[in-house]
TIDONU-189957 format. One line per 5 residues: their letters; for each residue x, y, z of C-alpha. Coordinates in steps of 0.001 Angstrom, whole numbers, padded with zeros to 6 digits. Each point is the difference from the previous one (the first is absolute). Layout:
BEGIN
A> X,Y,Z ~ ...
% end
This chain:
BEGIN
MLEEL> 005311,-004194,-033724 ~ 001713,000807,003310 ~ -002431,002842,000672 ~ -002961,-002371,-000513 ~ 001524,-002547,002393
LQDYY> 000519,002683,002624 ~ -003587,001193,-000363 ~ -001244,-003594,000344 ~ 002196,-000482,003068 ~ -001259,003171,001732
LTRKK> -003626,-000782,-000854 ~ 000313,-003569,001296 ~ 001735,001171,003180 ~ -002678,002647,000553 ~ -002772,-002613,-000357
YMKAF> 001824,-002355,002396 ~ 000470,002702,002635 ~ -003649,001085,-000345 ~ -001169,-003593,000501 ~ 002263,-000341,003042
DDLLV> -001254,003274,001494 ~ -003609,-001039,-000602 ~ 000699,-003257,001849 ~ 001483,001862,002973 ~ -002951,002395,000178
QNHDR> -002509,-002872,-000157 ~ 001753,-001880,002806 ~ -001711,001493,003021 ~ 001335,-002648,002386 ~ 000216,001935,003254
TIDLN> 001881,-002700,001904 ~ 002843,002492,000108 ~ -000881,003647,-000634 ~ 003130,002063,-000545 ~ -002032,003166,000663
KPELL> -000534,-000751,003673 ~ 001710,002869,001844 ~ 002541,-002213,001766 ~ 000995,-001673,-003283 ~ 000073,003299,-001907
EIIIE> 002452,001305,002585 ~ 002319,-002980,-000517 ~ -000114,000299,-003782 ~ 000489,003770,-000094 ~ 002972,-000337,002368
ALTFW> 001585,-002462,-002444 ~ -000802,002064,-003105 ~ 001634,003057,001542 ~ 002983,-001710,001670 ~ 002435,000369,-002935
DGSRI> -001416,003343,-001203 ~ 002799,002493,-000503 ~ 002804,-002535,000322 ~ -000748,-002710,-002575 ~ -003255,001069,-001614
ENYAW> -002159,003013,-000679 ~ -003705,-000572,000652 ~ -002446,001478,-002515 ~ -003282,-001718,000903 ~ -001591,-003092,001454
CIMPN> -003399,-001541,000405 ~ -000574,-002726,002553 ~ -003048,-001932,-001085 ~ -001666,-002666,002184 ~ 001982,-002798,-001684
HIHWV> 002888,001591,-001922 ~ 002174,003089,-000277 ~ 000929,002353,-002825 ~ 003219,001921,000578 ~ 001729,002530,-002254
IKVKE> 003621,000621,000937 ~ 003311,001047,-001460 ~ 002842,-002308,000977 ~ 003217,001920,000524 ~ 003121,-001294,-001724
TDNEW> 002137,-000273,003147 ~ -000392,000404,003740 ~ 002031,002284,002255 ~ 002896,-002485,-000020 ~ -000007,-000242,-003832
NIIYL> -001526,-003504,-000017 ~ -002184,-000693,-003029 ~ -003702,-000157,000869 ~ -002207,-002643,-001602 ~ -003788,000106,-000144
QDIMQ> -000252,-003677,000974 ~ 001893,000735,003238 ~ -002415,002804,000885 ~ -002993,-002233,-000775 ~ 001416,-002908,001993
SVKRH> 000661,002269,002977 ~ -003492,001499,-000044 ~ -001740,-003335,-000538 ~ 002010,-001778,002708 ~ -000480,002777,002546
TANKI> -003730,000433,-000593 ~ -000665,-003752,-000153 ~ 001690,-000584,003350 ~ -001697,002921,001749 ~ -003460,-000585,-001495
NKAIE> 000095,-003745,000670 ~ 000891,000765,003615 ~ -002705,002690,000272 ~ -002765,-002278,-001273 ~ 001376,-003151,001642
RNGNF> 000599,-001990,-003144 ~ 002913,-001893,-001536 ~ 001179,-000756,-003489 ~ 000512,001809,-003253 ~ -001623,003366,-000221
WQKES> 000873,001603,-003349 ~ 000107,-001571,-003446 ~ 003538,-000608,-001205 ~ -000670,001905,-003204 ~ -000298,003743,-000210
FDTTI> -000957,001854,-003129 ~ 002474,002808,-000461 ~ 000204,002416,-002893 ~ 002832,002257,-001051 ~ -001214,003565,-000366
RDDKH> 001022,001351,-003414 ~ -000648,003738,000302 ~ -001892,002682,001948 ~ -003296,-000762,-001736 ~ 000319,-003686,000885
LMNAI> 000820,000981,003606 ~ -003105,002176,000276 ~ -002138,-002781,-001513 ~ 001448,-002540,002454 ~ -000733,002293,002943
AYTLN> -003560,000681,-001216 ~ -000581,-003721,-000545 ~ 001338,-000794,003478 ~ -002071,002619,001791 ~ -003209,-000813,-001860
NPVVA> -000029,-003685,000956 ~ -002525,000397,002846 ~ -002176,002207,-002238 ~ -000024,-002586,-002816 ~ -000753,-002740,002549
GYVKD> -002998,002014,001205 ~ 001223,000528,003575 ~ 000061,003817,-000158 ~ -000878,002784,-002432 ~ 003290,001888,000532
WKDWP> 003376,-001635,000641 ~ 000682,002533,002767 ~ -002768,-001668,002036 ~ 001819,-003353,-000006 ~ 002159,-000392,003146
GCWCA> 002640,-002029,-001823 ~ 000755,002559,-002735 ~ 002884,002442,000063 ~ 001712,002168,-002600 ~ 003063,002224,000159
EL> -000290,003572,-001177 ~ 001610,-000006,-003422
% end
């Protein structure tokens, strides 16, 4: 019984995430394009800021209207303070929102409050998450190879 419930849960979650991804890909509103070089620079600076001290970056893909980011959150920082994913996300969102709003001369909220994070279960899941992240611009039809997308990056694993 429990196994069936878990299978139903994972199937339902997979369908939900697919529907959400399809919605993001279909939304080609270019009011704000995160792939403009000046905005890419701001975002990449934020994604790499905590690398080595609070997180370990594995991959990211900056799409025109959203970001996929695969990281490992370290347990503690150099001063033995516990590190929480929500603090990293808040820091990155706040920093990029302020700098991008200033760069494009706009005010107001920039990012959605919600983020869709997933706990990586094992090495296979990690590799699948990285492949999924990097292939976003390919699936969206922007490029044939993720390496041709300026907002994609992957660590050597």
